[in-house]
N, C-alpha and C positions, 0 to 999 in steps of 0.2 A: 449612557456609557459609563456609569458609576462602577461597573464590574471590570473595566478594562485594566485597572492597576492590579487588583487581585489576580486577574487572568495572566498578567505579565509574570507575576511571581510564580504562579502555577506552571506556566510555560517553561520557565527556567528550571524548576524542580523536575518536571517531566523530561526535559532534555538531558539533565544530569543523570537521572535514573536510567533513561534510555541508553546513554553512553556507557554507564556501568554495566547494564545487563548485556549489551552487545559485547563488551570486553570479556565478561565472565563466560558467556556462551561461546564466544569465539575461541577462548583459550581452553575451555573445559568440556563443552558438550556439543561442539559444532558438528562432529561426525556421528552423533547419536540421533535416533528418531525423535526423542523428546526435545533435543536441542533444536532440530529443524522446526518442529511444531511451535516451540516457544518463540523462535525468531520470527515465524510467520505471524503469530499473534501480536508480538511487539511491533512489527512493521505495520500491520494493518490497523493497529490502534493508535500508536504514538504519532506516526507520520501525519495522519489527518488532523489530529488534535493540535500538533505543533504548527502545522500550516494554517489552520483556521485561526489559532491564537496569534500567529505572526501577522496575518492580514488584519485582524481586529485591532491589534496594537498600532499598526501603521495608520489605520483609519482614525483611531483615537487621537494619535499625535497630530495628524493633519487637522482634525476637527478642533482640538483643544487650542491650537494657535489662533484659529479663526474665531473661536469663542472668546478668547481673551481680547482680541482686537475690537470686536463688537460688543463685548461685555455681556454675552448671552449666558443666561442661567436656565436650569431646567424648570424653575418655578415661574419665572417671569418672561413672557415672550418679548422679543425685540419689537418695538413699535416705530413705524415710520409715520411721522406726524407732518401733515401738509397744511398749507395756509387755508384759512376759512374766511369767507367773505359774508358780510351781513346782507340778509335778504328778508325783509319783513313779510313777504308773501308766502314763505314756506313755514311748515309747522315748527321747525327747529330755529327759525329766524336766521338761518345761515345756509350757505351753499359752498360746495367745492368746485373748483374749475376742472373741466375735463382734461385740459392740458397738464395740469399739475398732478392730477390723479393718475393719468397714464404714465407720467414720468416716474411716480412712486411705484406703480405696478411693474414697470420695466426694471426698476432697480431691484424689487423683490424677486422677480423672475431670475435676474442675473445672479443673485445670491443663492437662491434655493437650487438652481440647476447645477451649480458648481460647488455645492456645500455638502460634503467635503471633497468633491471632485471624483476622479476615477477610482479612488480607493473604496468609495461607497459601492460602486458597481462590483468590484472584486469581492468585497465583503458579502454582498448579497448572493453572489455565486456560491459562496461557501456557507450560506445560511446564517450569516451574522447580520443582524438588523442594526443599521446605523441611522439613528433618528436625526432627521433634519430639523433644526430649531424652527419654531413657529415665528413668523414675521407678520405683524398686523399693520394695516394702514388706518390711521385715525385722522380726524380733523382737529385743528388747534382750537382752543377756546377763543371766543370773541373778545372777552374782557381781559384787561391787563391781569397778568398772573402775579400773585404775591408769594405763592408757595405751590409746589407741585408734588403731591404725595406718592405718585407712582414710583416704586423702587427699581423698576427695570430700566434697561438702557434704551436710548432713543436715537433715531436718525431724524433730524429736523430738516425738512425741505421747504424753502421759502424764507425770505428775509424778515427782519423785525417789523416792517410796515404792516404785513398781513398775518404773519405767524407770531402770535403772542408768546409761544414757548421759546421761539428763537430769540425774541427780545429779552425774555426772562433769563435765559441761560447765557446770553452774551453779556448781560449786565452782571451776572453772578460769577462767571467762569474765568474772567481775565483773559480774553482771547488775544491772539496776535493780530487778527484781522477782524474789524467790526465795521459797522455802517452807521453813519450819522443821517438819521431820517429827515432831519430839518434841512440840511444842506445837500442831501442826496449824494453823499460822497462816501467811498470806502476809506476807512482809517486803519493805518498800519502802526502797530506798536512794536518797537525793536526789542523789548524785553518783557518778561511776565509781570514785572511790577508796574508796567505801563507808565513809566516816568516820562517818556517822550513819545510823541506820535507824529505821523506824517499823513497828510491828506492826499489821496490819489487823484490826480488831475483827470485822467480819462476813465472815470468810474463807470461810465455807460458801457464799456467794453470789458469789464472785470467781473470776476466771481470768486468765491472762496469755498474751500473745503477744509473743515477743521475738526480735529478730534480733541475733545476736552474730557478731563476727569473731574466730575463735580459730585460731591457728597457720596463718593465711593462708587459711582456708576459712570458709564461711558456715554457721552453725548457727542454725536457726530452731526455737524451742521453744514449744509450745502445750499448756497443760494447765490444769485447774481442780480444784476440790475434788470428787473422785469422778468417776465416768464421765460424769455429766451435764455437769459443768463442763468436763471435757476435750473432750467432744463439741462443746460450744458454742464453745470456743476454736478448735478445728480448723475448724468451720463458719464462724467469723468470718474466718479466713485464707482459706478457699475463696471466700467472697463478696466480700472486700475486697482481695484481693491485687493486682488491677489498680491500684486507687488507691494502695496501699502502694508498688508498683513505681515510680510516678511521684513519690511524695513522698520515699521513702528508697531511691533506686537503688543507693547505694554506702555508706550509713552505718548503724551500729547504731541500734536503737530498741527501745522497749518500750511496749506498750499494756496497762494494767491494765483489766480488763473486769469489768463488773457483769452478773450473770446474772439475767434476769427470770424470773418464775414460768412463763412460756411456754417457757423454755429458750433464749431468744435472748440473745446477748451484745451489749452495747453498750459503747462506749468510756467509761471512767470517768476515766482520767488517762493522759497521754501523756508519755513521756520520750525524749529524743534528744540 
């Protein structure tokens, strides 16, 4: 969609020229044969161009806000990174759990099916190709991460116990909500400087969804206590991301979530 901004300028110029020509022909040549032919040509050419351009610009605006929220670029696909478990019987010495992969796949489907929403369908009707950003699912490394060179943005599913990228970025990004793997407790920080913290008593029924800006890229972290909590956090992102895009298009935030007996997450506390 790199052409959308030049198209917007071209659309404005065409609209102004169209208005000028209509005014000229309306005042000077409306009752002549040449005037009628010219008006037909103008109408047949300019109206479709302006309409297509208008739909393309609307699609671009909708997509650009979502791209900013997820930090998506044309060069680097958005990666959903899920927890990896050691397994010496496999060739890679690691395995992914089906439950967590299915959760990541559901999140990817929720994003791609509504990215950028109904405007993409309208754009396709008028022959405008709106490219849906690529979203890949990867497994996290097994060993502790000291540096992660991938420059693209990330969605990390799974807590620091199994997802070493989650552990790495929680330590690096100064989150509002973190997790103490030793005590198995969620930790809440009341400010970004992390000068004071609170331990969450009922951590077994909590989860977190957090958007951090680290080294110029977006890192979104979703996890809870165990697989059920992690699934609830990812499903919360899948169902609420449109609202979150409008509320936090460019800034970090954290949602501390409470997990109901039904497995559904609801907002308990908000930080931004």
